[in-house]
Legacy VTK file of the C-alpha trace (Angstrom):
# vtk DataFile Version 3.0
C-alpha trace
ASCII
DATASET POLYDATA
POINTS 59 float
2.339 -8.637 5.754
3.219 -8.552 9.421
5.158 -5.279 9.014
2.031 -3.377 8.013
-0.562 -2.023 10.430
-3.310 -4.578 11.046
-6.208 -2.157 10.991
-7.258 -1.490 7.359
-7.706 2.268 7.859
-4.309 2.566 9.560
-2.773 0.449 6.764
-4.406 2.774 4.189
-2.913 5.832 5.897
0.511 4.244 6.384
0.760 3.031 2.783
-0.293 6.378 1.339
2.217 8.208 3.532
5.002 5.865 2.421
3.981 6.189 -1.229
3.782 9.979 -1.015
7.030 10.520 0.883
9.374 7.742 -0.236
8.297 5.755 -3.302
7.394 6.419 -6.911
5.102 3.387 -7.093
3.556 0.560 -5.107
5.916 -1.780 -6.936
8.929 0.193 -5.623
7.584 0.110 -2.057
6.981 -3.646 -2.226
10.385 -4.373 -3.731
12.181 -2.252 -1.127
10.245 -3.681 1.834
10.159 -7.256 0.476
6.355 -7.334 0.512
3.944 -9.051 -1.843
2.225 -6.483 -4.038
-0.555 -9.002 -4.744
-1.236 -9.494 -1.026
-1.252 -5.758 -0.338
-3.599 -5.048 -3.230
-5.905 -7.906 -2.164
-6.045 -6.842 1.488
-6.690 -3.229 0.548
-9.379 -4.174 -1.976
-11.014 -6.302 0.723
-11.194 -3.132 2.839
-12.650 -1.143 -0.063
-9.504 0.630 -1.292
-7.869 0.402 -4.719
-4.437 1.545 -5.843
-4.439 4.419 -8.334
-1.066 4.381 -10.150
-1.560 7.800 -11.770
-1.620 9.467 -8.355
0.434 6.784 -6.550
-2.150 6.441 -3.778
-4.834 4.107 -2.516
-8.357 5.533 -2.735
LINES 1 60
59 0 1 2 3 4 5 6 7 8 9 10 11 12 13 14 15 16 17 18 19 20 21 22 23 24 25 26 27 28 29 30 31 32 33 34 35 36 37 38 39 40 41 42 43 44 45 46 47 48 49 50 51 52 53 54 55 56 57 58
């Protein structure tokens, strides 16, 4: 996950911006950027954020 911001709050903001502006789902973002969805979900959950598919955002 070296392409993502290291700080969890910055990562939260960056991911939500990408999801809002460019992708219909976290799965699409991960496929396009060749990232592990499991690793992203785990790192975000560790920071207290969970992905909400209905709104396509981390909260």
